[in-house]
C-alpha positions in Angstrom: 28.8 122.2 58.4 30.8 119.8 60.6 32.0 116.6 59.2 31.8 113.4 61.2 34.7 111.1 60.6 33.9 107.4 61.3 36.5 105.6 63.5 37.9 102.7 61.8 40.4 100.1 63.0 39.3 96.8 61.7 40.6 93.7 63.3 43.3 92.6 60.8 44.3 89.0 59.9 47.4 88.6 58.2 48.7 85.3 56.7 51.9 84.4 58.3 53.1 83.0 55.1 54.7 86.3 54.7 57.7 84.6 56.3 58.1 81.2 54.5 59.0 78.2 56.5 62.7 77.5 56.3 63.8 74.3 54.7 64.1 71.3 57.1 65.7 67.9 57.1 63.7 64.9 56.0 61.3 63.8 58.7 62.0 60.7 60.6 59.4 57.9 60.2 56.7 57.8 62.9 58.2 55.7 65.7 56.9 52.5 67.0 57.1 52.8 70.9 56.9 50.0 73.4 54.8 51.9 75.9 51.1 51.2 75.8 50.2 55.0 75.8 52.5 57.8 74.8 52.3 61.6 73.8 54.7 64.3 72.8 53.8 67.9 72.9 55.7 71.3 72.4 56.0 72.8 75.8 55.5 76.3 74.8 52.3 75.9 72.8 50.9 72.5 73.8 51.0 71.4 70.1 50.7 67.6 69.9 53.6 66.1 67.8 53.0 62.5 68.6 50.2 60.5 70.1 49.6 56.9 70.8 46.4 56.4 72.8 47.2 59.8 74.1 43.6 60.5 75.3 43.1 57.0 76.8 42.5 57.0 80.6 45.0 54.9 82.8 46.6 54.9 86.2 49.4 57.5 86.4 51.1 56.2 89.5 53.6 58.8 91.0 53.5 61.0 88.0 50.6 62.3 89.9 53.1 64.1 92.1 53.9 66.7 89.3 50.5 68.2 89.9 50.9 67.8 93.8 54.3 69.7 93.5 52.8 72.4 91.3 50.1 73.1 93.9 52.7 73.0 96.6 54.5 75.9 94.9 51.4 77.7 94.1 49.7 77.6 97.5 52.5 77.7 100.0 55.4 80.3 100.6 59.0 79.2 100.9 58.9 79.7 104.7 55.8 77.6 105.2 56.3 74.2 106.7 54.5 70.8 106.3 54.1 68.7 109.3 54.0 65.0 109.2 50.9 63.5 110.8 50.2 60.1 112.1 47.8 59.6 109.2 50.4 60.6 106.6 52.8 58.0 108.0 50.3 55.3 107.3 50.7 55.7 103.5 52.9 53.1 101.7 56.5 54.1 101.7 58.2 54.3 98.3 61.6 53.4 99.9 63.5 53.7 103.0 65.9 56.5 102.1 64.0 58.8 104.5 61.6 57.7 107.2 59.6 60.4 109.0 58.2 60.5 112.5 54.8 62.1 113.5 55.2 65.9 114.1 58.4 66.2 112.0 58.4 69.5 110.1 59.7 70.1 106.5 59.9 73.5 104.7 58.2 73.8 101.4 61.2 73.6 99.2 62.7 70.7 101.0 59.3 69.0 100.7 59.4 69.5 96.9 62.9 67.9 96.7 61.7 64.8 98.7 58.5 64.6 96.8 60.2 64.6 93.4 63.4 62.9 94.0 62.3 60.4 96.6 58.7 60.1 95.3 57.7 60.0 98.9 54.0 59.0 99.4 54.1 60.1 103.1 55.0 63.7 102.3 52.6 63.7 99.4 49.7 63.0 101.8 51.1 65.5 104.3 51.1 68.1 101.6 47.5 67.5 100.8 46.6 67.9 104.4 48.6 71.0 104.8 47.2 72.8 101.8 43.5 71.7 102.0 43.0 70.2 105.4 42.3 66.7 104.0 43.5 64.7 101.1 39.8 64.4 99.9 39.6 68.3 99.8 43.1 68.4 98.2 42.0 66.0 95.5 39.1 68.4 94.7 41.7 71.2 94.3 43.7 68.9 92.1 40.8 68.2 89.8 39.9 71.9 89.6 43.6 73.0 88.8 43.9 70.2 86.2 40.8 71.3 84.3 42.2 75.0 84.3 45.3 73.5 82.7 43.4 71.7 79.9 43.5 68.3 81.5 39.9 67.7 81.2 39.8 63.9 81.0 41.3 63.2 84.5 40.1 62.4 87.9 42.6 62.5 90.8 41.6 60.9 94.2 44.9 61.3 96.1 48.2 63.3 96.1 50.5 60.5 95.6 49.1 58.3 92.8 48.8 55.2 94.9 46.2 52.7 93.4 42.6 53.9 93.5 40.1 52.7 90.9 38.9 56.2 90.3 42.4 57.8 90.1 43.0 58.0 86.4 44.3 60.4 83.8 45.6 60.5 80.3 49.1 61.0 78.8 47.8 64.2 77.2 46.5 65.5 80.5 49.8 64.8 82.3 51.6 66.6 79.4 49.4 69.6 79.9 49.9 69.7 83.7 53.6 69.3 83.2 53.6 72.1 80.7 52.5 74.5 83.6 54.7 72.9 86.2 58.0 73.4 84.4 57.3 77.1 84.1 58.4 76.9 87.8 62.2 77.0 87.9 62.1 75.2 91.3 60.0 72.4 89.8 62.4 71.9 87.0 65.4 71.8 89.5 63.5 69.3 91.7 62.6 67.2 88.6 66.2 67.0 87.5 67.8 65.9 90.7 69.7 62.7 91.0 71.2 63.5 94.4 70.2 66.0 97.1 70.8 66.8 100.7 67.5 67.4 102.5 67.0 68.7 106.0 63.9 68.3 108.3 63.2 69.4 111.8 64.8 66.2 113.1 67.2 64.8 110.4 69.6 65.4 107.6 69.5 62.8 104.7 71.1 62.3 101.4 68.7 61.2 98.7 69.7 59.6 95.5 68.3 58.2 92.3 69.6 56.5 89.2 67.9 55.9 85.9 68.9 55.7 82.3 66.6 58.6 81.5 69.2 61.0 83.0 71.7 60.1 80.2 69.6 61.6 77.4 71.7 64.6 76.1 68.5 66.7 75.9 67.2 65.9 79.4 65.7 68.8 81.3 63.3 67.2 83.9 61.4 64.0 84.7 59.1 62.2 87.0 58.8 58.4 87.2 56.2 56.3 88.6 55.3 52.7 89.3 52.5 50.6 90.8 51.5 47.1 89.9 48.2 48.6 88.6 49.9 51.2 86.4 53.1 49.5 85.6 55.9 52.0 84.8 55.0 55.5 84.0 57.2 58.5 82.9 57.0 62.2 82.3 60.0 63.6 80.8 60.9 67.2 79.5 63.8 67.5 77.0 65.3 70.7 75.5 67.2 71.1 72.4 67.7 74.1 70.0 65.7 76.2 72.4 62.7 73.9 71.9 61.3 72.1 75.0 59.3 68.9 74.4 57.3 67.1 76.9 57.0 63.3 76.6 54.6 61.1 78.6 54.5 57.3 78.5 52.0 55.2 80.5 51.8 51.4 81.1 55.4 50.9 80.1 58.5 49.1 81.3 61.5 50.5 83.2 63.8 48.9 80.8 61.9 50.1 77.8 60.8 53.7 78.4 64.2 55.4 78.1 64.5 54.0 74.5 60.8 55.1 73.8 61.9 58.7 74.9 64.9 58.5 72.6 62.7 57.5 69.7 60.2 60.3 70.5 62.9 62.8 70.7 64.4 61.8 67.4 61.0 62.0 65.6 59.8 65.2 67.2 63.0 67.2 66.8 63.1 66.2 63.1 59.6 67.9 62.8 59.5 70.8 65.2 61.3 73.9 64.2 61.4 77.5 65.4 59.6 79.5 62.9 59.8 83.3 62.8 56.2 84.4 62.0 56.6 88.1 62.7 60.0 89.8 62.0 60.2 93.1 63.9 62.8 94.5 61.4 60.4 94.2 58.5 56.9 93.8 59.8 54.7 96.9 59.3 51.0 97.5 58.6 48.8 100.6 58.2 45.6 101.2 60.2 43.1 104.0 60.2 42.7 106.3 63.2 40.0 108.8 62.5 40.9 110.3 59.2 44.5 109.3 59.0 46.4 106.2 57.9 48.8 105.2 60.8 51.8 103.0 60.2 52.4 100.5 63.0 55.1 98.0 63.7 56.2 95.4 66.3 59.0 95.8 68.6 60.0 92.0 69.1 59.9 89.0 66.9 57.3 86.3 67.2 58.9 82.9 67.1 56.9 79.7 67.5 58.3 76.3 67.8 56.0 74.0 65.7 55.7 71.1 63.3 53.2 73.0 61.2 54.1 75.2 58.2 54.0 79.0 58.6 50.9 79.2 56.4 48.9 77.4 59.2 49.2 80.5 61.3 47.5 83.9 61.2 48.2 87.1 63.0 45.5 89.4 64.5 45.8 93.0 65.5 43.9 93.8 68.7 43.6 97.7 69.3 43.9 99.4 72.7 41.3 102.0 73.6 42.2 105.6 72.7 41.0 108.7 74.4 39.9 111.2 71.8 40.7 114.3 73.8 44.3 113.1 74.3 44.5 112.2 70.7 43.7 115.8 69.6 45.9 117.4 72.2 49.0 115.3 72.0 48.6 113.2 68.9 50.2 109.8 68.6 53.9 109.6 69.5 56.6 107.4 67.9 56.6 104.0 69.4 53.4 104.7 71.3 51.6 101.4 72.2 48.6 101.0 69.9 47.6 97.6 70.9 49.0 94.0 70.4 49.7 91.6 67.6 48.5 88.1 68.3 49.4 84.8 66.6 46.8 82.1 66.1 46.7 78.4 65.1 43.1 77.9 64.2 41.2 79.5 67.1 44.0 79.1 69.7 46.1 82.2 70.6 49.8 81.1 70.9 51.7 84.3 71.4 51.5 88.1 71.3 53.8 91.2 71.0 53.1 94.9 71.3 52.0 96.9 68.2 53.4 100.4 68.2 53.3 103.5 66.1 56.2 103.9 63.6 56.1 107.6 63.5 54.6 110.8 65.2 51.0 111.8 64.1 48.8 114.9 64.9 45.1 115.3 64.7 42.9 118.4 64.1 39.7 118.0 66.0 38.1 121.3 65.2 35.8 119.9 62.5 35.1 116.5 64.2 32.0 115.8 66.1 32.8 113.0 68.4 29.9 111.4 70.5 30.6 111.5 74.2 30.0 107.8 74.4 32.9 107.1 72.1 35.6 109.3 73.8 37.4 106.2 75.0 37.1 103.6 72.4 39.0 101.2 70.1 40.8 102.8 67.2 
């Protein structure tokens, strides 16, 4: 009489406290910042480390251009050009370092440098026209993309951040947008420039910018903003000990926000550490495939920058489908991919790595009755 073996590979949760949190220095007292609204997040995970009215809506001014620049890179190719239109030239100029004429053409990457370094409102408008046909349609795209990135408490009405009563966002939303933007190396480069030579179809110009924010030893990238309605605004990404933080301050002062960022840096870096939650050299677990216990392991560490203790995290094994016929004919090979190990903080997945077989395993299918509907299934 044939035996039926039940297929069993339960989703496995393993407390990450297996690897204890390393001792850390005493945390610095929660800072008191001048800016009316402020937030600090860990770029890799979006974890909030500090918040002062971080979810209150306000005018972003030219920090809007981080989203405009992100869409510029996502929607256009390097060889694409932006044409300055007569309407785009009607926008208020940020300064006179570069003055465009109608019909002037700029390549995508040159446009990005002008947008970020010069904070040019004319080119922001032209980018919106180039990508969506009109700035109103571009604003719709901005709002859609923002929501996809977790910026759900925002409404963007234009590409530049010039005053509009409906154009508002939050420090948190701007941080989430920036989190995606700085995954683009060209964006990081453009947001870190203090001087650049730019070329258009009719001119070559040197653009410059000075600010105390660039003297921060951890500085990675930034975008400033100012309007009378918004006051001074700033997004700044800093990197230290292989941990990138994103700070956003709104309704601030140009003479104050560099110090606010310094205080936020000191506080956040005293709390956020790289925690190894899964060590590839020691992490192993057994799973059941048909009637056999299979030892699996991971090939890479899982390291998370966080202010939480390791006990706050859980790991979850997600199996890949297996084909029974292949399983009986070839078995499981050493280092064969069996699925993935995912790390969660509450219900949010943060990171994953491959889950592979530690050894070789063979199976005898002569006395197994496998329903046809399960020939390709999870373990």
